[in-house]
N, C-alpha and C positions, 0 to 999 in steps of 0.2 A: 421556157419552162425551167431549164437548168439554172438560169440567173435567179429566178424567183425562189427556187429551192435553196440556193446558196444564201440568199438574203434571209430566208426564214431561219436557216441554221445559225446565221450570225446573230439575229435578234434573240433566238432562243439561248444562245451561248451567253449573251450579255445579261439576259434576264436571270439565267441560272447562276452566273458569277455574282450578280448583285444579291441574289437570295442567299448565297453562301457567305458573302462578305458584306453585310448590310452597312450602309453609311452611318457613321457614329462619331461622337466626340471621343477622342482617344486619350486626352489628358486635359487637366484644368477644368474650369477656368481658375486662374490665380491672378492676384492683384500685384501691380508694380507701379512704382513712381507715383504714389498718391501724394498730391499737393493740395494747396488751399483751393485751387480752382478746378482740379481734374484728377483723373486716375486712368491708368492703363490696365486693360483686361486682356489676358493672353490665354489661348487654348488651341488645341489641335484637333483635326478631323482626319478620318481614314481616307478621304478623297478630297479632291479640289472642291472648293466651295466659295460662295459669296457669303460673307458673315457680317453680323452686326450685334450691337448691344442695345437693349431697351432699358431705359432708366426711369425710375419714379422717385419722387421725394418720399421720405419716411412718412408713415401714417398708418391708420387702422383700416383704410379702404383696401379692397382687394386689388391686386395688380391688374386684374382685368376690368377695373372700374372704367377705364378709358384707354384710348390709344396712347401709348407711351412714346416719347421721342426716341429716335433710332440714331445710333452713331456707327459709322462704317470706317474701316481702314481704307485710306485713299493714298494715292501716289500720283502726283502731277495731274490732279483733277479727275482721276478715274478711281472708281472703287476696285479694290484688288481682289484677285481670286487666287487661292492657294490652299495648302494644308495647315499652315501656321497662321494664326489669326491674332493680330496685335491691334487692338482698337483703343483709341484715346477718347475718353469721355471728357467733355469740356464744359466751361461756363457754369461750374458748380460754385457753391458758397462755402467759405471756410467753416470748419467745425460742425458740419451738418452730416446727418446720416442720409444715405440713399439706398434704394433697392434696385436690383437689376437682374436681368436674365440675358443669356447669350443665345443667338440663333445662327444656324448655318444652313444655307440652301445649296445642295449638291449641284455641281456643274458637270454634266455628262459630256458636253461637246462645246467647244469654244473656238470660233473662228471669226474673221472680220464681218462675215455676212449673217452669222447666226450663233446664238447661245441657247443650248438646250439644258434645262434644269431638271433635276430629279427630286429626291426627297428633301423636305425641310424639317430640321430637328431643332428643338429649343430645350434649354434646361427647364425642368418642371416647376411651374408656379400654380398648377392646379391642385395637385395632391400635397405639395410641399410649399413652405414659405420661400419667397425669392431670396437670393443672396443679398447681403446687406453690408455696407461699409461706411466709414466715416472719413470725411476729408480732414486734412491737416489744418492746424491753426496755431499761429504763434502766440495767441492770446489765451490758450487753455491753461488752467491753473496748475495742472499736474501732468505727469507723463510716466508711463510704465512700458518697459520693453524687456525682451530677453534675448541673449546672444549665445550662439553656439558656433563652433568652428572645427575644422579638421575631421569632418565626419567620414570622408573618403568612401562614400557610397554605402555606409553601414546604416541602412534605413531603420533597422531595429533599434540601434542606439539613438538615432534621431527621434524615433517614436517615444522612447523612454524619457528623453530629455525634454521633449515638447508636448507631452501628453496633456498637460494642464493649461495650455496657452489660452484656449477659449474661456476656461473657468477663471483664469488669473486676471482678467480685465486688462490685458496688454494692448497697447496701441499698435505695436508692430513687433516683428521679429527681425533680428539681424543675423545674417550668415556671414561670419568673418573668415571666409576663404577655405579652400581645399574641401569643398563639399563632395567633389568627385576626384578620382585618381588622375584623370585627364579628360579632355573633351574630344571624344571620338565620334559621338553620334547623339542625335536627339533622344533616342531610347535610353542611352546611358544616363542622361540628365533626369529623365522621368523615373527610371528605376532607382537611381542613386538618391534623389531627395525631392524632386518636384512632385511626384505622385504621392508620397507620404505626407508632404507638407500640405498639399491640396486637401487630402483626406482629413487632416487634423485641423487646419485653420485657414489656409491661404486663399480660399475663395472669398473670405470676409475680413481677414486681418492680413495686411500686406507684409511681405518680407523685403528687406533691403539687403544688398550684397556688397561686401568688400572682396574684390577678386583676390584669390590666393595664387601662389605660384603654380599649383597644379591645374588651375583653370587656364593658364597660358599655354598648356601643352595639348597636343593632338590636332588633327586636321580640322576638327569642328570648332576650335578655339576662336576662329575668326567670326563665328556666329554668336559670340558671347552676348553682345548687346541686343541681338534679336530676341533673346529670352529674358534678359535682365536690363531693360532700358533705364537710362538715367536722365536727369535734367540737363546734363552737360553733353550728352552723347559720348561720354568717355566713362571708363570704369571708376574714375575719381570724381567726386561731386561733394556738395555740402548742402545742408538745409537746417532750418530751425523748426522745432515743434515744441510748443509750450515753453518751459523754462530752459530748454537745452538746445544748444547749437552743435550740430554734428559735422565734423570734417571727415570724409572718407577718402583715404589715400590708397594708392596702388603701388605696392613695393616691388612688383614685377617678380622676376626669377631670383633664386638665391645664390646661384653660382656665376662666375664671370661669363660674359657673352660669348667668349671664345671656347667655352667648355664643349667637349665632344658630344654631350647629351643634347645639345641644341642644333647640331648639324649645320652650323653657319647661319641659322635663321634668327638668332636673338639680337635685339638692339635695345636692351632694357636700360643700359647706362644713359643713353640719350633720352629714353622715355621718362625716366625718373627726373632727369634734369629739366625736362620740359614742363614738369608739374610745378616747378618752383615759382615761376611767374604767376601761375594761377593761384597757388597757395598764398602768395603775398597779397594778391587782390582780395582773397576771401577774408583774411584776418583784418583787413582794413575796412570792411563793410560795417555799417551801423548794426545790421542784424547780428553779426558776430560780437561786436564790442558790447552791445546792450544785453546780450543773453546772460542770465544769472549763472549758468554753467556751460562750459565749453568742453566737449568730449571729442577725442580723435579716435577713429576706428581704422586700424590697418592690420592686415594679416601678418606681415613681416615685422618683427620687433626691431628697434634700433639698438637694443642692449641685450646682454646675456648670451650673445653669440658673436663669433668673429668671422662668420661666412661673408662672402662678398656682398650679397644682396642687402643684408642687414646693415653692413658698414656704409653702403650707399644711401640707405634710408637715413641713417644717422648723419651723414655728411650733408645731404641736401635739405632735409626737413627739420632737423633739430634746431639749427640756428634761428629759424623763423618761429617755430613752436615755443621755444624757450622764452621768447620775448613777447609772446602773444597772450599770456595769461591762461593757458590751458589748465583745466582742472583734473583731467584724467585721460590717459591713453589706454585703449584695450586692444590687445594683440592675440595672436594664436601662433601657429607654425611649429612650435617646439614640442608639441604633444606632452607638455608638462606644465604644472602650475607654478607660477612665480608672482610674487607681489613685491615691487620695489618702491619704497616710499620716496617722496619728493626729496631731491638732494642727495640720495644714496647712490646715484649714478650720474651720468651726463645729462639727465633729464631734470628740469626744474619742477616737474609735476610727477605724481605717482603713475606707475605703469603696472597694469594688470595683464599678465600673460596667461590666458586661459588654456586648460588642457583640452584634449580631444574627447574626453568622456565626462565633461562637466558643462554646466550652463551658468551664465551670469545674468541675473535679473536686476534691473535698475528701476527704482521709483524715485522721481524727483519732483520737487516743488521749487518755488523761487527762493526758498530758504535752505533747503537741504537736498542732497543727493545720496541715497542709500543704495548700496549694491551688495548682493549676496551671491556667492559662488557655491553651487551645490553639485554633487556628483550624480551619477545615474541612479543611485539608490536614495536620492533626495537628502543625503547627509550634508550638513553644512561644512564647507571647507574654509570660507572666509566671509566675514561681514564687516562693513565699515560704512560710516556716514561722513560725507563732506558737507560742511556748513558754510553759510555766507554771513 
């Protein structure tokens, strides 16, 4: 009788705890690494779950018109269970719109002999339209994007700068580093900018990330690629969309590796040097050479500062980029606006260093690339057009 009573109390405790803390999506979903053939969808849940994404082609039919294909996160042939869900959607067509919803089935117990499931939750496609995104295409005629940097967890500033992303017809958003003060926890990322970005646009318009030096700091920094995956599985990568080819470089930290702030853990001199071979391969590709415009995104600028990190960026990357026909480099890091025309520095191309309280919007065709720098009050700081 005593054992039955203890079992009853245990069951009641679990039920009570579950009622007080219902299973739910805690952040996301947001889009990452959208390519011509696929996209990655990321979200979190309050408890362990088996999760998937259901996908439908764009159309006027209801999402419930038929059973939709399901995509799961897998590892070594098994569908994964956890609180962070990173699902890759595959076999899509370039330049097409797709609709999706995310689903998570709570896992209450998991052992080799038995898996016990709880509540299943999905993003709502009954009362609301499903989320919708467009795959990348090298053939699209025009491109629009907006860039911000050095937000340092100021989600109010982020909201001011990106309030019009959905109305602006942008293909994607670029975060050019230092979006947080350091990486200490998942919640810090959510509070700092992921939550605000998801609310504004990121469930339907992807953001790309150029890692800043502050994202290299903190015990959670090793999880950077878990939340911001790339095509290379490194923070540096490259891609072409429409008339623009983007090279995204990682300048690492800004002080010498031996500095006391890094407690003997930094190895960024070697890390930057390791990017050189990769960069040489990228600028030799047909996709790069044939692109009407070539834009480099990197948080740490190679000019206008004489700190160690920027000097390393200059030493390793500029000899290659100066010979590659780059049209524009966009940086952050200095918390101040600078525009340096081609030939006015060691760069054979113009360099735009954006402030921490301004955005850079770019609209490009095969003939021209226009950029505008606007502050948080939407006042124009700089506008210029590059032509072919």
